The first five atom37 places (N, CA, C, CB, O) and aatype in JSON, in Angstrom:
{
  "aatype": [12, 5, 0, 10, 19, 6, 13, 9, 0, 7, 13, 9, 0, 10, 10, 0, 0, 0, 19, 10, 15, 5, 13, 7, 19, 3, 16, 8, 0, 14, 15, 5, 0, 3, 1, 6, 19, 8, 1, 19, 0, 3, 4, 15, 0, 16, 15, 15, 14, 15, 3, 1, 14, 15, 14, 1, 15, 4],
  "atom_mask": [
    [1, 1, 1, 1, 1],
    [1, 1, 1, 1, 1],
    [1, 1, 1, 1, 1],
    [1, 1, 1, 1, 1],
    [1, 1, 1, 1, 1],
    [1, 1, 1, 1, 1],
    [1, 1, 1, 1, 1],
    [1, 1, 1, 1, 1],
    [1, 1, 1, 1, 1],
    [1, 1, 1, 0, 1],
    [1, 1, 1, 1, 1],
    [1, 1, 1, 1, 1],
    [1, 1, 1, 1, 1],
    [1, 1, 1, 1, 1],
    [1, 1, 1, 1, 1],
    [1, 1, 1, 1, 1],
    [1, 1, 1, 1, 1],
    [1, 1, 1, 1, 1],
    [1, 1, 1, 1, 1],
    [1, 1, 1, 1, 1],
    [1, 1, 1, 1, 1],
    [1, 1, 1, 1, 1],
    [1, 1, 1, 1, 1],
    [1, 1, 1, 0, 1],
    [1, 1, 1, 1, 1],
    [1, 1, 1, 1, 1],
    [1, 1, 1, 1, 1],
    [1, 1, 1, 1, 1],
    [1, 1, 1, 1, 1],
    [1, 1, 1, 1, 1],
    [1, 1, 1, 1, 1],
    [1, 1, 1, 1, 1],
    [1, 1, 1, 1, 1],
    [1, 1, 1, 1, 1],
    [1, 1, 1, 1, 1],
    [1, 1, 1, 1, 1],
    [1, 1, 1, 1, 1],
    [1, 1, 1, 1, 1],
    [1, 1, 1, 1, 1],
    [1, 1, 1, 1, 1],
    [1, 1, 1, 1, 1],
    [1, 1, 1, 1, 1],
    [1, 1, 1, 1, 1],
    [1, 1, 1, 1, 1],
    [1, 1, 1, 1, 1],
    [1, 1, 1, 1, 1],
    [1, 1, 1, 1, 1],
    [1, 1, 1, 1, 1],
    [1, 1, 1, 1, 1],
    [1, 1, 1, 1, 1],
    [1, 1, 1, 1, 1],
    [1, 1, 1, 1, 1],
    [1, 1, 1, 1, 1],
    [1, 1, 1, 1, 1],
    [1, 1, 1, 1, 1],
    [1, 1, 1, 1, 1],
    [1, 1, 1, 1, 1],
    [1, 1, 1, 1, 1]
  ],
  "atom_positions": [
    [[-57.07, 119.46, 282.17], [-58.0, 119.3, 283.41], [-57.31, 118.87, 284.73], [-59.1, 118.22, 283.1], [-57.43, 119.36, 285.85]],
    [[-56.47, 117.74, 284.28], [-56.0, 117.25, 285.65], [-54.84, 118.21, 286.17], [-55.43, 115.67, 285.54], [-54.76, 118.41, 287.38]],
    [[-54.11, 118.7, 285.48], [-53.25, 119.59, 285.84], [-53.82, 120.83, 286.71], [-52.64, 119.99, 284.66], [-53.28, 121.31, 287.7]],
    [[-55.07, 121.24, 286.08], [-55.67, 122.22, 287.03], [-56.09, 121.77, 288.52], [-56.88, 122.74, 286.37], [-56.13, 122.5, 289.51]],
    [[-56.39, 120.48, 288.46], [-56.87, 119.76, 289.74], [-55.58, 119.69, 290.56], [-57.55, 118.2, 289.47], [-55.57, 120.0, 291.75]],
    [[-54.56, 119.3, 289.94], [-53.33, 119.13, 290.84], [-52.82, 120.69, 291.35], [-52.05, 118.29, 289.92], [-52.38, 120.87, 292.48]],
    [[-52.91, 121.51, 290.56], [-52.27, 122.97, 290.93], [-53.34, 123.49, 291.94], [-52.09, 124.12, 289.48], [-53.05, 124.43, 292.69]],
    [[-54.45, 122.97, 291.99], [-55.47, 123.63, 293.07], [-55.21, 122.91, 294.39], [-57.15, 123.45, 292.63], [-55.22, 123.5, 295.47]],
    [[-54.97, 121.52, 294.25], [-54.66, 120.82, 295.3], [-53.39, 121.32, 295.92], [-54.6, 119.49, 294.96], [-53.3, 121.52, 297.13]],
    [[-52.48, 121.51, 295.14], [-51.02, 121.99, 295.83], [-51.06, 123.43, 296.27], [0.0, 0.0, 0.0], [-50.19, 123.95, 296.97]],
    [[-52.11, 124.03, 295.83], [-52.33, 125.61, 296.37], [-52.91, 125.39, 297.82], [-53.53, 126.63, 295.33], [-52.47, 125.95, 298.82]],
    [[-53.94, 124.53, 297.79], [-54.54, 124.51, 299.11], [-53.51, 123.73, 300.28], [-56.02, 123.71, 298.95], [-53.48, 124.01, 301.48]],
    [[-52.76, 122.8, 299.65], [-51.69, 122.41, 300.66], [-50.64, 123.44, 301.12], [-50.95, 121.3, 300.1], [-50.2, 123.47, 302.26]],
    [[-50.3, 124.26, 300.16], [-49.7, 125.43, 300.53], [-50.2, 126.47, 301.54], [-49.54, 125.98, 299.49], [-49.45, 127.1, 302.29]],
    [[-51.58, 126.61, 301.5], [-52.29, 127.42, 302.08], [-52.39, 126.78, 303.51], [-53.53, 127.65, 301.31], [-52.29, 127.53, 304.48]],
    [[-52.59, 125.48, 303.69], [-52.89, 124.77, 304.92], [-51.59, 124.77, 305.78], [-53.41, 123.27, 304.6], [-51.64, 124.76, 307.01]],
    [[-50.42, 124.79, 305.08], [-49.01, 124.69, 305.74], [-48.85, 126.02, 306.08], [-47.76, 124.14, 304.82], [-48.21, 126.19, 307.12]],
    [[-49.27, 127.1, 305.47], [-49.04, 128.61, 305.88], [-49.97, 128.75, 307.19], [-49.52, 129.79, 304.56], [-49.51, 129.27, 308.2]],
    [[-51.29, 128.28, 307.13], [-51.9, 128.47, 308.2], [-51.45, 127.85, 309.58], [-53.04, 128.13, 307.88], [-51.28, 128.48, 310.62]],
    [[-51.27, 126.47, 309.4], [-50.62, 125.74, 310.34], [-49.25, 126.18, 311.12], [-50.43, 124.63, 309.71], [-48.99, 125.84, 312.28]],
    [[-48.53, 126.9, 310.39], [-47.14, 127.48, 310.61], [-47.22, 128.62, 311.35], [-46.4, 127.8, 309.39], [-46.2, 129.07, 311.87]],
    [[-48.52, 129.27, 311.51], [-48.92, 130.32, 312.28], [-49.21, 129.94, 313.63], [-50.0, 130.95, 311.71], [-49.09, 130.77, 314.54]],
    [[-49.6, 128.75, 313.86], [-49.92, 128.27, 314.98], [-48.6, 127.29, 315.7], [-51.26, 127.53, 314.68], [-48.73, 126.69, 316.77]],
    [[-47.69, 127.27, 315.08], [-46.41, 126.7, 315.57], [-46.45, 125.46, 315.17], [0.0, 0.0, 0.0], [-45.66, 124.75, 315.79]],
    [[-47.2, 124.8, 314.17], [-47.02, 123.39, 313.97], [-45.85, 123.24, 312.84], [-48.45, 122.69, 313.52], [-45.73, 124.01, 311.88]],
    [[-45.19, 122.35, 313.08], [-44.1, 122.05, 312.19], [-44.42, 120.9, 311.12], [-42.89, 121.65, 313.05], [-44.61, 119.77, 311.56]],
    [[-44.5, 121.12, 309.82], [-44.82, 119.95, 309.11], [-43.74, 119.0, 308.56], [-45.57, 120.36, 308.09], [-44.0, 117.94, 307.98]],
    [[-42.56, 119.47, 308.79], [-41.21, 118.83, 308.43], [-40.96, 118.27, 309.89], [-39.92, 119.97, 307.78], [-40.6, 119.04, 310.79]],
    [[-41.15, 116.95, 310.11], [-40.74, 116.49, 311.38], [-39.24, 115.94, 311.4], [-41.71, 115.41, 311.82], [-38.79, 115.33, 310.43]],
    [[-38.5, 116.18, 312.49], [-37.09, 115.93, 312.36], [-36.77, 114.4, 312.21], [-36.37, 116.51, 313.59], [-37.44, 113.63, 312.89]],
    [[-35.9, 113.94, 311.46], [-35.57, 112.61, 311.16], [-35.06, 111.97, 312.46], [-34.56, 112.54, 310.02], [-35.49, 110.86, 312.76]],
    [[-34.28, 112.5, 313.15], [-33.72, 112.01, 314.33], [-33.6, 112.94, 315.5], [-32.49, 111.53, 314.03], [-33.31, 114.13, 315.32]],
    [[-33.82, 112.43, 316.7], [-33.59, 113.49, 317.69], [-32.28, 113.79, 318.04], [-34.21, 113.22, 318.84], [-31.46, 112.88, 318.16]],
    [[-31.94, 115.21, 318.26], [-30.54, 115.54, 318.27], [-30.14, 115.16, 319.8], [-30.25, 117.18, 317.83], [-30.88, 115.42, 320.75]],
    [[-28.88, 114.52, 319.92], [-28.29, 114.11, 321.17], [-27.7, 115.34, 321.81], [-27.23, 113.0, 320.97], [-27.15, 116.23, 321.16]],
    [[-27.85, 115.36, 323.07], [-27.34, 116.62, 323.89], [-26.15, 115.93, 324.6], [-28.55, 117.36, 325.07], [-26.32, 114.79, 325.04]],
    [[-24.94, 116.55, 324.73], [-24.04, 116.21, 325.42], [-23.73, 116.91, 326.59], [-23.19, 116.13, 324.74], [-23.42, 118.05, 326.28]],
    [[-23.68, 116.73, 327.79], [-23.54, 117.53, 328.99], [-22.14, 116.99, 329.69], [-24.91, 117.35, 329.99], [-22.01, 115.86, 330.16]],
    [[-21.22, 117.89, 329.66], [-20.01, 117.54, 330.54], [-20.12, 117.95, 332.04], [-18.74, 118.24, 329.96], [-20.25, 119.14, 332.36]],
    [[-20.07, 117.1, 332.8], [-20.25, 117.22, 334.21], [-18.93, 117.49, 335.07], [-20.89, 115.97, 334.65], [-19.08, 118.02, 336.17]],
    [[-17.74, 117.18, 334.64], [-16.39, 117.45, 334.99], [-15.25, 117.33, 333.94], [-16.1, 116.62, 336.03], [-15.18, 116.38, 333.16]],
    [[-14.44, 118.26, 333.99], [-13.26, 118.36, 333.22], [-12.12, 117.38, 333.73], [-12.81, 119.81, 333.26], [-11.25, 117.77, 334.51]],
    [[-12.17, 116.09, 333.24], [-11.31, 115.25, 334.06], [-9.86, 115.38, 333.5], [-11.83, 113.73, 334.06], [-8.96, 114.91, 334.2]],
    [[-9.54, 115.96, 332.32], [-8.26, 116.09, 331.88], [-7.39, 116.91, 332.64], [-8.28, 116.52, 330.68], [-6.2, 116.68, 332.82]],
    [[-8.11, 118.0, 333.14], [-7.19, 119.16, 334.01], [-6.79, 118.66, 335.31], [-8.02, 120.58, 334.35], [-5.79, 119.14, 335.86]],
    [[-7.57, 117.58, 335.93], [-7.16, 117.21, 337.32], [-6.34, 115.88, 337.41], [-8.44, 117.08, 338.21], [-5.78, 115.6, 338.47]],
    [[-6.27, 115.23, 336.56], [-5.75, 113.75, 336.2], [-4.36, 114.01, 335.54], [-6.82, 112.86, 335.08], [-4.1, 114.76, 334.6]],
    [[-3.57, 113.25, 336.24], [-2.07, 113.06, 335.61], [-1.84, 111.74, 335.32], [-0.91, 113.5, 336.53], [-2.41, 110.87, 335.97]],
    [[-0.9, 111.41, 334.24], [-0.68, 110.13, 333.84], [0.21, 109.33, 334.91], [-0.05, 110.18, 332.48], [1.21, 109.85, 335.4]],
    [[-0.1, 108.35, 335.17], [0.5, 107.35, 336.3], [0.27, 106.05, 335.77], [-0.18, 107.45, 337.82], [-0.49, 105.8, 334.84]],
    [[1.15, 105.02, 336.59], [1.07, 103.69, 336.34], [0.03, 102.99, 337.26], [2.4, 103.14, 336.48], [-0.35, 101.83, 337.1]],
    [[-0.38, 103.85, 338.27], [-1.49, 102.91, 339.08], [-2.8, 103.41, 338.49], [-1.5, 103.1, 340.89], [-3.02, 104.48, 337.93]],
    [[-3.74, 102.25, 338.79], [-5.0, 102.73, 338.41], [-5.87, 103.65, 339.19], [-5.66, 101.73, 338.21], [-5.97, 103.45, 340.4]],
    [[-6.43, 104.51, 338.72], [-7.18, 105.59, 339.42], [-8.74, 105.09, 339.34], [-6.9, 107.15, 338.67], [-9.21, 104.31, 338.5]],
    [[-9.39, 105.71, 340.36], [-10.63, 105.53, 340.38], [-11.55, 106.29, 339.21], [-10.96, 105.86, 341.67], [-11.23, 107.45, 338.94]],
    [[-12.37, 105.84, 338.69], [-13.15, 106.52, 337.67], [-14.17, 107.5, 338.04], [-13.77, 105.61, 336.94], [-15.35, 107.27, 337.77]],
    [[-13.82, 108.59, 338.65], [-14.85, 109.4, 339.21], [-15.45, 110.31, 337.97], [-14.24, 110.29, 340.46], [-16.49, 110.96, 338.09]],
    [[-14.9, 110.29, 337.14], [-15.29, 111.4, 335.99], [-16.16, 110.65, 335.2], [-14.04, 112.04, 335.03], [-16.68, 111.15, 334.21]]
  ]
}
């Protein structure tokens, strides 16, 4: 009897997930936010190695 109740509860949860996915609801929330890396300038192409300190414009 308990197995039947667990089966029905699992089936209802499966149907609920299917219905919610039709509306764009994601039941699996991401664990971390993905970081975005944006490069604003390529410093390696314009800089040359030298002994004098250069301003950190990059």
